[in-house]
C-alpha positions, 0 to 999 in steps of 0.5 A: 157237540156244537161250540162257539169258536173264536178264530184268531189270526195275525192278519187277514191279507190275501194269502194261503192261511187267511183264505184257509181260515175263511173257508174253515170259518164258513164250513164250521158255521154251516155245521152249526157252530157259532163262529167269530174271527179276530185279526191282530191287524187292522181290517184287510180284504179277507176280513171284509169278505168274511163280514160280507158272508155274515161272519163277525170280525173284530181287529186289535189294530196291531201296528207290527209284530212287536205291538204288545197292546194286541195281547191286552185287546185280545184278552178283553175280546176273549173275556167278553165273548167267552167262547168255547174254543179259541183257535189261533193261526200263525205265529204272532196270533198263537203267542198272543192267544196264549198270553191273552187267554191267561189274562182273561182267565180263559182255560188254556185247555180250550186254546188251540194253536196252528202252524202251517209252515216249516219255519227256516228263516225266523228260527227264533219263532221256534224258540218262542214256541218251545217255551210258550207252547204249554199256554195252549192245549194242542199245536196243530200242524197241517202236514207231516213235515210241519209236525216233524219240524215242530217236534224235532226243532221246536222240541214240542212234545209229540203228545201236544202236537196234532196233525190235521192234514190240509185239503182242497175243494177239488170241485171248485177247481175242476168246474172252472173254465180255462182262461182266455189266454189272449186276455193276459197276452199269451198266445195259444201256441205259446208254452205257458209256465204259471206260478201263484203265491206271494212274492216273497224270498222264501218262494224261490222266484229268483231261481225260477226266473233264472231257470226260465231265462235259460230256455231257448226262445224257439220254445216260445215259453212265457212265465206268468207270475200271479200274486203280489208281495215285497219282492216285486221290485227286486224281481222286476229288476232281475227280469230286466237284467236277464233280458226276459221282460218281454217273456215274463208277465207279472199279473198281480193278484187275481181272482181267476186262478182256477181258470189260469191253472186250466190254461197253463202248460206247466205249474212251477213252484220252487219254494225254499220251504212250505207247510202244505202249499195251497197253490200246489194243491190247486195245481194238482186238482187242476191236473197241471204238470208240476215242477217243484222243489224237494222241500218240506210241504212240497214233498208231502204232496208230490211223488217225483216222476209220478205226480210231478217232477222234484228238483233240489232247492236252489239248483237252477240247472235242474229246475231249467231241465225239468221245465224244459222236459215238461214243455217238450214231452207232452206225453209225460206232462199229461201223465203227471197231470192226470196222476196229480189230479187223481191223488188230490181226489183220493187223498186230499178232500177238504171235507175230510179236513173239516171233519178232523177239525170238528173232532178236535173241537169236540175233544177240546170242548168236552174236556 
């Protein structure tokens, strides 16, 4: 059953959820669905990429999380387009879509909301979700940890929750050639530790830099951070204060992440919480030896001592020990990387994710 799907997202900045939406919109269009995207915020990079691929994008021009004008603008868009399904992603888009659908006279039974993180910082989000979730048919979570958190903490009834496990196009990672290390000032005999994501406090980068600073100089380790975000000035100051500025590289946003993954010795991901981190999926697909934290989202992907090493969040000594262990034990590192790649191929193919989304759309549109 083919449908017209209107995706609604808080913003289309470069990041995990916007990129997930980008790939999903393309995949659904290839299946024959009619697809359009609405961003609550002004035009941003992923939106331009979608338009370049022929996906129509509108924006509501929102100027912040409490710009309630976006609800009325979104309502007009829904009323004008009359899609078969409205699928919202991220907290603000979810709340706006629930209210906008009501204003537009659009049936809530055909509104889907999606959450892709276990929220631990802005717990008021969970309170709002608790009292507004009935404005949509289902709330989708991309990992068992997200579903459990929404049920136990936001108190959303389980019959109104739906798990659609995330996935990855492993072929895209597998086919990438290793990056030329000399282009990022890392020597062939250096030990490279890579992190990819948004420079945000929830990512635990202060802990990673602290653990890295304890590694002995004779290991010739280099820490490479890929991404940008609000924490950058604070991290630059920490790197200088710890005296490791000559060994920490902050590359900003890059388009060659698969190649960098293929060139690294260890992938480190010390987050405080996640939903189902795309960066970790990509590192596993590349066969990287991984060190991560035993927190929601990460523990959905990694089995300790099998597909990676897990340490408690905030335990800098344990993080240091795990990094050093993988940098010095090449046999263990190779085994963990091989197991991680195999787990991705067996359990996390992106095609399975898209098939599940398509079935949910059929269920909702059919109702």
